[in-house]
N, C-alpha and C positions, 0 to 999 in steps of 0.2 A: 244438827250435825252429824249425818253420817262417820261411822268408825270404820275404817278395815285395816288391816295389818299392809298389805302390800297392797299397790298400783302399780301396773303395768301400762307404759303409754304407747301405743302401738303394737299391731298384730302383722308385723312384718316376720323374719325369718326369727331376729333375734328376739324379738315379742314374744312369738311363739315358742322358741325355746328355753327361755326365765320361765313363761307359762306351765312347761312340762315342767318343768321342776320343782316350780311354787306349788301344785298343786298335787304333787305327792305329799309336800308336808300340812297343807291346811285347806280347805276351801275357804277362809278371810284372804280373799283377793277380790279386785276389781280391773278389767281388762277395758282401755277404753281407745276405742279407733278410730280415726275422721278419716274418710273417703272408702272406696271397694276395698275390698278383703283380697288375700290370694298371694301376698309376698308380690315385691317388686322382680323377684327373678322368674316365679311363676307366670304371673301376668304381662309383664311388659320387659323384661331381660333375657337373663340365659337362655332360659326355655324358648320361649317365640320364635326369637332369633337362631338359636340351633335350626330348629322346625324350617322356615327360611333359608336359613346357608343349605343346609343338606338338599334343598329340591334345586336350589340354584348349580352346587358342585353337581349336583347327577345329572344336569341339562348339561353344562357347562363341560364335563366327560364326552359329549359327543365330537369334540375336537382333536379327540384322541384316537376315532374306530379308524380313520381308511389309514394311517400307518401301522396298523398291526392287523389289517385286514379284513375291517368289518367295513361293510360298505352299507350304506343306505341313511345316515346319516341328518343328509340336507334335508329329506323328508320330515324329520323331528321340528316342532314347532311348541311353543308353551303359550301358557292359557293361565293367563297371572290372576285372574278372578278364582280362577280353580285353585290354585296357590296360594294366595291370601284366607282363601275359605279353609284350606288343609293345615293352616297357620292357627288361626281363630282355632279349631277344633281341638289341635293338640292343646293350645293356652288354656282353654277351658278343661281338658280333661285334666293339668296340672293343677289348676286352680282350684276345681272341685276336690283333690286330693288332698291340698292344704287343709282344705274347709274342714276336713271329715276328721275327727277325729281328736280336731282343735277345738275352735271357736265355736261349731255347730254343739258341741256337747255341753257348751257352757250354760249355766244357768241363767235366766232375762236377769236377775240384780248379779250377775257376775261379769254380765258385755255390756256398756256401754256404747253406742255412736254419736260422736260428736267431738267439738273440740275443745280440747281440754285444756286452762292454762293453770299455772302456779299465783295462785293469790297472798301465798306464804310460803315457806320453804316444806312445810308439811300440810298445807291445804291445797287442793284441786279442784278446781270450780271446770264443770261441765251442764251444758243444758240449762244452767240458771240454780243449779243443784251444789254444793257445796262437798267435797269429801274429806276427812281427816286422814290421812295414811302413815301410819310409821313409818314407813319406805315405800322408796320409790324407782322405780327403772323407767329409765327415758331410751324408747326407742320408736321414734317416730319417723325413723327412714330419711328418704330425699327425695327429690325432685328436681328433672332436666334445667339447666341454666338456660336463660332464653334474656338475650339483651333487648331491655324495655322496647330500643325504636324498633326493632324487628317484629310486635307485636303487631303492627298496623299491617303488616301480609296477609293478616288471617286465616284463611284455610290452607291458604301455600306458604305457609308455614308450618312443620312436621317436627316436633321428638321424636323420639324411640317410644316416648308415653302412647301416643297415637296412631305412628305408623304402623304397626297392625292392624288396623280398623279401618285401611283401606280396603275397598273393594276391586279396586283395579290402578294398577303402578301409575304413575307420570309418566310422562315420553322423557322429558329431562328434569334431572335433578341436582342439586349443589349440597354437597355434604361436605360441610363447615364443624372444622375439629375431628382432626383424626388421630382420635387416642382408640382403646380397646373396638368402643360402640362405633364410631364413625367408619371404623375400618373396615369392623366384619360387616354392616348394613349396605356399606358402599360398595363391597365386589361384592354383596350376596348379589341388590341391585343390578350391578353391571352384569353380572353372569344370567339374568333373569331377563335383560333386554333392555334396561332404561339407561338410559345415556347419563353419564355419570362424572361429574368433576369433582374435584377435592381438592379442598382448602385447610392451610393448618399455620395458624401465626407462628409457631417454634420451628425450627429445623428439626425436631424430632417427630416421633410416631409411633403409635404403638407403646408408651410407655417405656420406649429403647434409652439407653442412655450411652451407649458405646459406639464409636465410628463407625464401626467394620457391621454391626449388626443393622445400624439406622440405614449405609450405603445397601446392603444387600435388601432390607426387607422395601427401602424404596425403590428400588431397581425391580422387583418382580413383582409387589402388588401395582406400580405404576404400567404393567401390561395390561392392568383390565379398566383402568381409568387413568384419565391424567391429576397430576398433584401436584399440588402452588405451595412452596412452604416457604415461612421466614416472613409473613407478613399480614395483618389483619385484612379480612374481604370485608370489602362494605358494599353493604345491599339496600336496594331501595326497589321501591314495587314503581311501574312505569308501563304503561297501557296492558291494565290485565297481565303482563309479566315480569318474572324477578329479574333485575340486572344484578349482578354480582361483578365487583372489581378489585382489581387486583392491578401490580403494577404492569405486571405482563398481560392485559386486556383484559375485556370485561365481556361476561357471557351473559346471555340469555338462558333463562330455566323454566320450567313453570312449576317448580318447588322447591323450599330449601329446607333440607334435614338439619335441623342442630344438633349437633354431637359434641357440645363442648364442657361436656362433664355434669355431674350433678351436685345439686346445693342441699345441703339436711336442712332438715325439716326443724327448725329452731324458733324463727321468727314465729311472735305470736303464744311462744308456749310461756310466758312469765316470767323467763329464767334469771331477770333481774333482781325478784323476789327471794330467790335463794339467798344472797346476800354476800355472793361473791364475785371476786374481780372477772367479768368479762373481756374476752379478748376485742378488738375491729368490729370483727364479722358477727360479734354475740355468742361466741363459746367461751362455757366456761371451762377452766382447767380442769383435767380429770387425769388418774393415775393407771395408763393401761395395764397396769399387772392387774388390777384389784377393779376397774371401772368405776372407782369412786370420783365423787365428784366432790374436792377439798376434805371436811372431815363428816359431811353431812352424809346422811344415809338414802342419799341418792344416787344412782347407776346410772350412765350411760352406756349404752350397746350397741352396737351394727352402725348401718350407713351413716345414722344421725350426729355420727360423733367426729366422723371424716378421718379417720383414721387408715383403715385399708377395707374401700367400700368393695368388700366381696365375700360372696355368700357365705363358704365357708367362716370366715374370719368372723361373718356377723353372727353365727351360730355358736362360735366358741365365744365370741362379747357374751352372748344371751346367756350361757352357761356360766362363766366365771361373775355375770350380773347377779343373777340368781343367786348364786354359792353365797355369795358377800353379803347380799340384800338378807337373805336366812341366818348367815353367820352374824351380822352386826352385832356388838362394835369391833367382833374379832374375826377381822378380815385373813382373805389367804391370798398370799401373793401367787401369782401363776405364771410358770414363763410360756411365753408366747411362742408357736411355732415358726419356724421359718418360712419367709413372703414366698410365694409361686401363685402366678398369674399368666394367664395364657389368654392368645387372643386366634381365635377360629377364622383363621384367613387360608388364604392357599399361597406361600407357604405359612404354616402355622407362626408365631411368634410367642416365645414363653419367656420369663422372667422367672431367677430364683432365686433364693437365700437374699448376701448381702446385695444393697445397689453398690454401681463402681463408683458413683461420685462421691459415695459416702465413706469411703477407705482411701488409709494412706496409701500413696504411689510409692512412699520409699519403704512400703514395709509389701507392698503386692506385687505378686505377678500376674501378667493377665496374657493369655494367649489365643489366637482365631484358627480355627480349621475350619475352610472352607467345603465343601460336598463337591463342585462339580468336578466331576472327573474322578473324584476319590472315596466312592463308596460303591463297591457291586450294587446293591442293593437298592441302591437310589436311581443307579442307572437305568437298570432294568425295568422300576415303576415310571419311569420318564420324570424323576422328582429329585435330579443331581444338579442340586439347588441351594443357598443359602448358606449358613454361616454357622460356627458351634464356638461362643466367645465364653472362655472360662476364666475362674480368678482364684489365687491362693493365697495364703501368707505362706511370705518368705523362712521366718521363724519354725511354724510349726509344719509346716508345708501341708496344711490342711485346705482342703475346696471349701471357699469362701460362698460364693457362687456363680452367677454365669445368666447368659441372655443367648436365645437360640431362636434362630428364623429357618424352619426348615420342615418337610414333612413331619407327621406324628410329635413335633415337638411335645404335645401336650401329656403322651407317654413317657417320652424322656426327661419329661419336666421332673415329674413325681421322682423319678428313680437319683436326680442326681439332688433335687431339695432333699429327699430322706437321707440321702450320703451327708448331706451341709449339717442339717439336724442331729446327726448320730457323731457331727464331728470327725468325718473319715478323714484319713489323709489321700494326696494323690495315688501315692504306692500302694496305698490297702487297696485302691477303689482299682488300678491294676493289676490286682493279683485275683479278680473277682473273673470268673470264667464270660467269655463272649463267642455266642453262638456266630456261624459263618453258613449264608451271608443275610444280615441284618440292619437295620440303620445304629445298634449300638456299638458297631464296629465303628462307627464313625465317631462316636464318644469316646472309645477308647483311643481311638487317634489324635483328639485333642486331647487328654490325658497325658498321651504320651510327648506331647507338645507341651504341654505343661509342665510335667517332671523333669524335662530335658530342661528348661527355663529356669527353674529353680533351684537345679545345681549347676548351673551356667557360670 
C-alpha cells in the first residue's frame, strides 16, 4: 500500500489553498480530484457570471441615454451568441490561470484524477489503488441541487454549471430559486432580452432577512422580471415545452434554470468509515475554528462543509485546514472573519456581520435609511433607490451587522464589514471623514439614525 503524509481531496479553491501551504513544507502529498479542474468560482460561478452580468448591464444602460441627451439607443441590439462566446473566453482565461502554478506543476505521482473514498479513517481508495494517509483534507466542493423529478426535462433543465455553455439564449426561461445565483443570472438574462419569470419558495430573496431590505430588493428587482414568492413551483414537461405552476398561474417556458442552492459533494466519499457520527445529510460534525472532524487527523474545508459557500471563506478554510494538518495533533484555533456576502444585481444586495435573526432583539437596535431622494450622489446617478439597514448592540454601542440594497453595495459592504471586524462603535464610525457628494454619505446618514436610536 502506498504511504503518504498528506492527501488532499479536491482541487478547488480550498484544496488549492491547502496544497500551496503543504507543498512549502514537503513533497510527500497526493492531490486527488474528480471532475474538471478550474474551481467552481472560475469555471461556473463568480467569474463567468460577472462577465455575463457586465454585458447585460452595459446593454441595459441604453435605457438611460435619452433622458440625458444621448440619441440613437433604439438602434442597439444584442447578439447573444457573441455574448456567450465572450463569457466562455473569460471563463477559459480564469480557469487556465488557476491551473498554471498549481496542479499543472505537480508531478504525475502527486496528482490523481478519479473518485476517492475512505475505506478506513486513514486509507483512501481511488482508481483501484489504496493509499495510506497520515492526514487528510476533504475539499471536494459542491454541486447544484436538482430535484430528481425535474431531471426528466432533459436539455430543458439547466443549472449554473451548464448555463454558460449555451450557444444561444432561450426565448423564455423560469428561474426557480432566488438566492444569490438565481437573482444574478435571472436579471442578467432579462437584460439580455430573455423573458424571465422568477420563483422562490420562501418570502425572502438574496439571503436577506430584514423586512425592510427584502421589500426594497423585491420592489426593484421585480422591475426586471416578475417574481413569485412564498410557494414551491410545480414543474412538468408538456408538448415540448415546460409548464411552471404556482397558485397565481401557470406559465409556459422554453427552459428552467434551477438555482436552488448547492449540495456538498460528500456522497460516495465513505465518510461512514471515519467512525464518527454523521448528520442526517451525511455530514460529520467539525470544528469551524480548526476545520477538524472529531479528534481525527481529517479536516474538511470549503463548500463541501456547507459553512459559508463563498470563495474567500473557502480560501480561509483551506489555509486553516492545511495549517492544522501540518501542526496535528497540536491544533491552532483561528478567529473567523465577519460574514460578508454580495449579490451583483441592480441594485446590489449585500449582507455583513451578524445575521439579524441570530441577534437578541432585546439587546439590539435596528434602523433603516432609504436612499430615495436622500443622497445627492445617488440622485444624479439615477440610483436613488434601496435601503441601508444597520444593527448595533445596545450596551456596547458596537456596530453588529447590516443589510444593504443599493448601488455599489459591494464597496460599502467592505467598509462596514471591516468596521464590524474591528469592533468599532457607531459613534467612532461617525467620527470618520465623509466626502461630499458620495454614496458613503448614505452610510453616514444611517449611522446617525442608529446613534440616535441607541441613545433614545
